[in-house]
Every structure is written in C-alpha cells, then in structure tokens.
N, C-alpha and C positions, 0 to 999 in steps of 0.2 A: 487770117491769112499767115502764110509761111514767111518767117523772117528771111533777109537776105542770106543766101547761101543754103537754106534749108529746102528740102524737096516738099512740095505741096501734096496733099493727099487728093486734091482735086484734080482730076485728069482733063485732058483736053476733051476726051469724049463726053464727059459731064458737063463742062463748059458749054460743048456745041448743043447740048440738050436743053440748056436753060431757055425758057419761054417757048419751046416748039411743042405745038399742040397735038395730041394724039387722041384717036377716036373718031368719030363718036361710036360707042357700043351702046346698042339699043336693047331695052328691056320693056317687055309688056307685063304689066303689073295685074296680077290674078288674085282674086279675093283668097283663093286657097293658099297661096304663097304667104300673103299677109297673115292669115290665121295659123299656118304653120310656123312662121317667124315669131309671132306673138307666143304661142305654146313653147316653142324652144327656149325663148329667154324667160319664160315662166311670167309673162305680163298678163294678167286677168283683165285689163282694162276693156270695158266693152266697147268703147270707140274703135278698137281694132277687129272686133269679132261678131258683135251682136247688131245686126242690120236694124231691128226695130228700135233699139235704144239710140244708134248712131244717128238714125233719121231725125230724131226729136232733138240733136244736138245742133249747136251752131254751125256744125259742118254739113248737116244734111245727109249724111251717110257715112259709112265706113271710111277710115283714113287709116294711112300706114303709121306704125310707131315711129318716133323720131330716130331710133337707131337701125330702122329698116335701111337706111342709106348704106349701113355697112355691108348689106347683102347685095348691093348692086355696085360694087366698086369696079373700077377700071382695071381689070387685071393685068392687061400688059403693061401699065404704067407702074405697078407694083412689082411685077416680075422684073422689069428693067432695073428698078431701084435695088433689087435683092441681088441681080446679077452682073450689073455693071462693072467693068474692069476697075478696081480699087485696091490699093495695098492694105486696105483695112478689112479683114474677113468677117468680123461680127456684124450682126444686124439686128436692131431693135425697133419695135414699133414705139416712139416716143410719145405721140399724143394724136387725137383725132377730134377736130373741132369742125362745127357745122353752123352756118348761117341758114336759117329756114325762112323762106318768102310766102310760101303758100303749101298747103298740105299736098302729099301724094295720096293719090286714091286707086282702087282697083279699077282697071278699065284704062288708066293712064299709060301712055307710052313714053318712057323716060329715055333720053339719050344723053349719055355722060361722055364728056371730053376731059381730058387732063394735060397738065403740063408741069414741068419740074420749075417750080417758081423760085426757089433759092437755095443756095448752097453757102454753108459757113464752116469753116475749119476753126477748131478751137482746141486748146490745151486743157486736158483734164487730169485728175489725179492718176488715172491709168494711161495717161499718155494722149496722143492725138486723137481726136473724134471728128467725125464729119456730121453734120447736121443738114439732111436733105428735106425740103418741103416740097410735097406735090399739092397742087391745087386743082379741083375736080368741079366742074360746073354740071349742074343737073337741070335738064330743060324739058318740058312736057311737049305733048303732040300739038300744043297750040302755040309753041315757039317761046313760052313764058320760062323764065329761069325760075325753078321752084326751090333751089337751094345752091349752095356752094359748101365744099369741104376743103379742109386744110389737113394734111397729113403729113406727120412730121416723123421722119426715120433717122436713127442714129447708127452710124456705122462706127466700130471701135476696133 
C-alpha cells in the first residue's frame, strides 16, 4: 500500500471491481478443438487424441490436456485487466495456476466466470508495481466445478 502522502497506483475503479463476478462465458468442447490444441502444443499423449486408447484408460474416453483451460479464458476479464485506467502502463503475465477437480471432455459445455480477487501494490527495483490476481471458475453442464484458475498479472 502507498505510504501517507503517496499516491496509490490502485485506482477507485480497480477497488470497485474487487470481487465482482463477470460472465459466464460458455464454451462447447469439441473433439476437433481438443485435437488441434494438443497438436498446437506438440503434445502426443494419446489421452487427448486416440479414442480407442483413451477408452481403455481410467477416464473411459478422450479428455482435454490440463493446459486446455488456457484456450477457454474469460476474455473480457483479461482485457479489463490490460486496459483498466492505471498510472502504470506495462503489463506482464506473471503466473497461471490451476486447481483441477475433474477432467474436461469433448461434449462438455463449460461456463467460465471470473472476478478480480486481489490487488497488491509493491515497491520493486524498477519502482512501483501492481499485482492483480484474477480468479476463474470453470463449471460443466452438470453444474459441477471442474477447475479453478488463478491468473496473476503485473503492471509496471
């Protein structure tokens, strides 16, 4: 936080967004999308692409690679983080962390909601930085939470 007399880089607009849920954005997971994603990241794991192999696995069919959640981000929330009024103009993706509760499969309909979960102002070697943490919840068509994502962005 800013010391007495210092101006904070955390604006009122940012404070007003803390905890406000946006979305949902809905995605229908198609087998072709999963296959193309696996090819794009050069992941040959047959669980993502080979139906016969995946049917014999503990999953009983094709599942999405764990990093697939990066393909179904809540675009509005990330765009807001990048464009929100802030005296700091730089923007870095600091981290992407996920908690997985069950696999996502072709045929699932995933709803994604998100919120600004945390704001922290810090002093770094380069000066003030702002750490913004976005939390996203991924829910399937059965209303089961399949994953949570925590995305840390750094403004500098």
